[in-house]
C-alpha positions, 0 to 999 in steps of 0.5 A, spaced: 547 897 399 552 901 396 553 906 403 551 901 408 558 902 412 557 909 412 550 909 414 552 905 420 556 911 422 551 917 420 544 913 419 540 912 413 536 919 413 543 923 413 545 918 407 539 920 404 540 927 405 547 927 403 544 924 396 540 930 395 546 935 396 551 938 391 558 940 392 562 945 387 569 944 387 573 949 384 580 947 381 582 940 380 589 940 382 592 936 388 587 938 393 581 938 388 582 931 385 583 928 392 576 931 395 572 930 388 574 922 389 572 922 396 566 926 395 563 921 389 564 915 394 560 918 399 554 919 394 554 927 394 552 930 387 558 934 384 559 941 380 567 941 377 570 947 375 577 948 372 580 950 365 586 947 365 589 941 362 593 935 364 600 935 364 606 931 366 608 935 372 600 933 375 601 926 375 605 925 381 600 929 386 593 929 382 591 922 383 585 921 378 590 922 372 594 918 368 599 918 362 594 917 357 590 923 360 596 928 358 593 934 354 586 933 356 582 937 360 582 936 367 574 937 368 573 932 362 577 926 365 575 927 372 568 927 370 569 920 366 573 917 372 568 919 378 562 917 374 566 910 374 567 911 381 559 912 382 554 912 377 549 914 381 551 921 383 550 927 378 556 930 376 556 937 372 563 939 369 565 946 366 571 947 362 571 954 364 575 960 368 571 963 373 569 970 372 564 974 375 559 973 369 559 966 370 559 965 378 552 962 378 555 955 375 557 954 382 551 955 385 550 949 390 550 947 397 557 948 399 563 951 395 570 948 395 575 953 393 581 948 391 584 953 386 591 957 386 588 963 384 587 969 389 582 973 384 578 967 383 578 966 391 575 973 392 570 972 386 568 966 390 567 970 397 563 975 393 558 970 390 558 965 396 557 971 401 551 974 396 548 967 396 549 965 403 553 959 401 558 956 406 565 955 402 571 952 404 578 955 402 583 950 402 590 952 399 597 948 399 604 950 397 610 946 398 609 943 405 604 947 408 597 947 408 591 952 410 583 950 411 579 956 412 571 955 413 567 961 411 560 960 414 554 965 412 554 971 417 561 970 420 568 972 418 569 972 410 575 971 406 575 978 404 575 980 411 581 977 413 585 977 406 582 984 404 590 987 403 
């Protein structure tokens, strides 16, 4: 059994439930690649969205890329790597910049904001608010980090950061 140790903690029923869930990860930088790697190992299906390419400065903090990946699209390399980690999960990968017109790409059970773009964060907020999807805002700069859980019906990103 692939998830036997996890099932000891959460139970088989909950593990089966996880296998039916999908999490969208927007941004495959340091936070996004780490989260994607861990979630793939738990058996959760993934939607990956990023439009960036791998460069040399990414390698020391983005843990699924190698020197052989330089110049390649982050979503393509991430999907390939994660499918090798867990071939039983479904992974959709989009090499796209999120705009209002394509936000449906991230329709899922949970959205993880791992971007470095304030404009996209407001788009995520509006989309998730309208569709009653919980999402988690995560950001890091230098040696400081921030995580904010946004639950439908509670305070939203726009409520806090409107200015």
